[in-house]
Every structure is written in C-alpha cells, then in structure tokens.
C-alpha positions, 0 to 999 in steps of 0.5 A: 628325229635326231636328223631334224634339226630343232634350231631350224624347226623352231625358227620356222614355227616362230616365223609363222607365229610372228606373221600371224601375230603382227596382223591381228587386231586388238579385238582379235587379241582379245578373243578366247582360245580353247586353252580356256584360261587364256585369250589370244594375248595371253596365249601369245605371252605364254608362248613368249615366256616358253620361248624365252626360256632359251635365253634365260636357261643359257644364261645360266651355269650348266648342270653336271648331268641330264636326266630327261629327253624331249619325250621323258620331259613330258611325262614328268608334266602333270597338268593338275599340279602345273596347269593353275601356275602356268595359266597365272604365268602366261597371263602375267607375260601377257600383261607386261605389255600394253597392247597385243601388238606391243607383244607381237613386236616383242615376240618378234624380237625375242624369238630371233635372239633365242634361236640365234643363241641356241644355233651358236651353242653346242647342242650337247650343252646341258640345261636345268629347268626350274621345275626339275628336268635337266637335258641336252640343249638340242632335247630341250629345243624339241620341247620349245618346237612342240609348244610353238607348234601346238599353241599355233594351232590354238591360235589358229583355231581361235581365228577360226582356221585349222591350224598346220605345222611346218615340216621340220616341226611337225616331224619333232612333234610327231616323234615326241608324241609317238614316243609317248604312245610308245609306237605310231598309231595304228594306220587303221585311224587314218589320222593326218599329222595335225589330227595326231597332234590335237588328240595327243594334246588334248585338244580333242577327244577320242571317238568311239571308233577311234577307242575300239582301233586303239584298244588299251592305247586309248588310255594313254590319251590325251598324251600330254595335257 
C-alpha cells in the first residue's frame, strides 16, 4: 500500500468522475441512488465536500501529533451517529449550485486544485479533521481515494452501470478494507475487487454461502458504513 501514490490515485478517480458528471443530464442528476438520502446531484455534492476538505485542512495549522491512519480512521466512523449530519451536509453542498451541470463544473475545478495542493505538500504533514482523527496527509488522501472510488461506483449504479475503480485507487481501497477485516478475504469466495468493495462498504449483503465461507469474519461486515 505504501508504494501506491495516493495523489495520483485520487487524481485518476476524480478525472473519471469528472468525465461522467460532465455528461449527465439534469434528469440524471435528479435520479435516486443506493445512498438513499441522496440523489445523484446530492451524492456529487457530498463527494465535492469530501475532496474539498483537502483544501480546507491544509489551510489550517498542522496538529502536533497523529492518532490515526487510513485504516483506523474508518474504525472511528460510527454510521448511526455520523450519517444524519453527513447526509445533511451533502444536500447542503449540492444546494449551493443551481444545477447539476454547474456543480459538475465546480467539481472539476476544485478537485484539480486539491490534488495540485496535495502534490506539492509534504506527505508527512499532519492534518486534523473536524470530527476528531488526526493523521498524515498521505494517509488522509487514502481516505479520500476510498470516498471517491466508492461513491463513483454508487453513481454508476444509479445510472444502471457496473462501476469499476481505477487501478491505483482499487489497490488503496482493497488494502484499507483488508486492514479493517484483519486479513484478505478467503479465496473460496472468488470475489473480484468490486464485489469485495461493495460488500465491505455495505452496498450489498452477504449471501448465506459467503457467511459460511467467512465464518466468524462475517460478523465484521459491513466493514464500514
């Protein structure tokens, strides 16, 4: 995982999301998603806010110490406590733009600024999130890679397509989920990377057979909300 550049991985995923978002009609922006609190525009609003946090956090003083990495960051996320506020902020971010097309253009500008800023910043520079975790920039960027990768899959699903991450991003997301699981998923599951991501992130439930193969590990799913 440490050999994968999270700046490039984030750029790759954001570029793909930009290409998709720029081609959407307003009717498609209004379509529901499997993130049931959001339509496509609101999902993009949430993703916009998540990546823009790079710009926000790097404008603030660095904390004195880190207490989290890209894996333990997600262990501190409690969906039951955090999800309502996250859903609200995603809607608010989308509402700042009069149309989906306007949001797509703003997203395209913003993420490029964020990636450029991250690329010229020391990866060991610490950042402090508003909800608690403090971590090195390169570890924080991995959490942004997971966010964009998974939500791009959510967007593709809303459009009736099977989503697939870019190679570098998939490597990072797969390592985070394996870290949360505590090991790689059993080979007998015969999951491809998308199935592991969607199951690990709660986009689909485990089947009876998968529960049998996983044994006690099944109780860890979903690995994050």
